[in-house]
C-alpha positions in Angstrom: 0.0 0.0 -0.2 1.2 3.2 -1.0 1.9 5.8 1.7 0.3 9.2 1.1 2.9 12.2 0.2 1.9 15.5 0.6 3.7 18.6 -1.0 3.0 22.3 -0.5 2.2 24.0 -3.4 1.3 27.6 -4.6 -1.5 27.7 -7.5 0.1 28.9 -10.7 3.4 29.2 -11.9 5.1 31.5 -9.5 5.0 31.7 -5.2 2.7 34.2 -5.2 -0.1 32.0 -6.1 -2.4 30.8 -3.3 -0.8 27.7 -1.1 -2.5 24.5 -1.4 -1.2 20.7 -0.4 -1.2 18.4 -3.1 -1.9 14.7 -1.9 -0.4 11.8 -3.9 -2.7 8.9 -3.2 -2.6 5.3 -4.6 -5.8 5.9 -7.3 -5.9 10.2 -7.2 -4.1 13.4 -6.7 -6.1 15.4 -3.8 -6.0 19.0 -3.5 -6.4 20.6 -0.3 -6.8 24.1 1.3 -3.7 24.9 3.3 -5.6 26.3 5.7 -7.8 23.9 7.1 -6.7 20.7 4.9 -10.0 20.3 3.6 -10.5 18.8 0.1 -10.7 21.2 -3.2 -10.3 18.4 -5.6 -9.9 15.0 -6.4 -8.0 14.1 -9.6 -7.9 10.4 -10.3 -5.1 9.5 -12.8 -7.1 8.2 -15.4 -8.5 11.6 -16.1 -4.7 13.0 -16.4 -3.7 13.3 -20.0 0.0 14.2 -19.4 2.2 16.3 -17.0 5.8 17.8 -17.1 8.0 19.8 -15.0 10.8 22.7 -15.0 13.0 22.2 -12.3 14.7 25.3 -13.4 11.2 27.8 -12.6 10.1 24.8 -10.0 6.4 24.4 -12.1 4.5 21.2 -12.6 2.2 21.0 -15.3 -0.5 19.0 -15.2 -3.0 18.3 -18.1 -6.4 17.1 -16.8 -9.6 16.0 -19.1 -12.8 17.2 -17.7 -15.4 15.8 -20.2 -14.5 16.8 -23.6 -12.0 19.4 -22.3 -8.3 19.5 -21.5 -7.1 21.7 -19.0 -3.9 22.7 -18.0 -2.9 23.4 -14.4 0.5 24.4 -13.0 1.6 24.3 -9.5 5.0 26.0 -8.3 6.9 24.5 -5.8 10.3 24.1 -4.1 10.3 20.4 -4.4 8.9 19.9 -8.1 11.2 16.9 -8.7 10.2 15.0 -5.6 6.6 15.6 -6.4 6.4 14.7 -10.3 8.8 11.2 -9.4 6.0 10.7 -6.9 3.1 11.7 -9.2 4.7 9.2 -11.3 5.4 6.7 -9.5 1.7 6.3 -8.3 0.1 6.4 -11.4 2.3 3.4 -12.8 1.5 1.3 -9.9 -2.5 2.2 -10.4 -1.9 1.1 -14.1 0.3 -2.3 -13.2 -2.6 -3.0 -10.7 -5.1 -2.3 -13.3 -6.4 1.2 -11.9 -5.3 3.0 -14.4 -4.7 2.7 -18.5 -2.1 4.7 -19.4 -1.8 2.8 -23.0 -1.2 6.0 -25.9 -0.9 8.2 -22.6 3.3 8.3 -21.8 4.2 10.9 -20.5 6.4 12.9 -23.0 5.5 11.0 -26.0 4.5 13.0 -29.4 1.1 13.4 -30.8 0.3 14.1 -34.3 -1.7 16.9 -34.9 -3.1 18.8 -38.1 -3.0 22.5 -38.8 -6.9 23.8 -39.6 -5.5 27.1 -40.8 -2.9 25.8 -43.1 -3.9 22.6 -43.7 -0.7 20.9 -42.4 0.0 17.5 -41.0 2.7 18.2 -37.8 3.8 16.7 -34.0 2.8 18.5 -31.1 5.8 17.6 -28.3 5.8 18.4 -24.7 9.1 19.3 -22.9 9.8 20.0 -19.8 9.9 23.9 -20.6 8.0 24.2 -23.3 5.3 22.6 -26.0 7.1 22.5 -29.0 5.0 22.2 -32.7 6.6 20.6 -35.5 5.4 20.9 -39.3 7.4 20.9 -42.4 7.7 24.5 -43.0 8.0 25.9 -39.9 8.6 25.0 -36.1 7.2 26.9 -33.1 8.1 26.6 -29.5 5.9 27.9 -26.6 6.8 28.3 -23.1 5.2 26.7 -20.5 5.1 30.4 -19.0 3.3 31.9 -21.9 0.3 29.4 -22.1 -2.8 31.4 -20.5 -4.9 28.0 -21.2 -5.4 24.9 -23.7 -8.3 22.9 -23.9 -9.9 20.7 -26.7 -13.3 21.0 -28.2 -15.5 17.8 -29.6 -12.6 15.3 -28.6 -10.4 16.3 -32.1 -10.0 20.3 -31.6 -7.1 20.9 -29.6 -6.9 24.7 -28.7 -3.7 26.4 -26.6 -4.0 30.0 -25.9 -0.9 31.8 -25.3 -0.8 35.1 -23.4 -1.6 37.7 -26.4 -2.2 35.4 -29.4 -3.9 32.1 -30.1 -2.4 29.0 -31.6 -4.7 26.2 -33.1 
């Protein structure tokens, strides 16, 4: 049985965000209020799409599927690498027990994409500190700090909103 591991995190990409506790459990990630420890949200591992972290910026990014949308959540913590490793390990153990299916959703893989404006196919790669879009004629790198939000519509359209501009 996994011991629950608790981390202090700041909601957002800077240490200025509200303080919360993130609890890594056997089957889910629990977010708690820092003041009274009450549960804010429970994210089941099968709903997590991807996660990355930036040890330099001390930011953990988690993409979570909610109905037909994917939301990115950023958390700033001094123990970013340890939190990432604890969460990855818990997810892998849950998958080995058959509680969570990670098939086709391994962390750090590439995703085939299609630019609807230019009618071009390409790849979307998630790295530690950025999302890279690779097309035949161009390459775009979007730093995680510049991402305002990202989600999907209808299960097949991915929209990434940067501060100041849209990339589809």
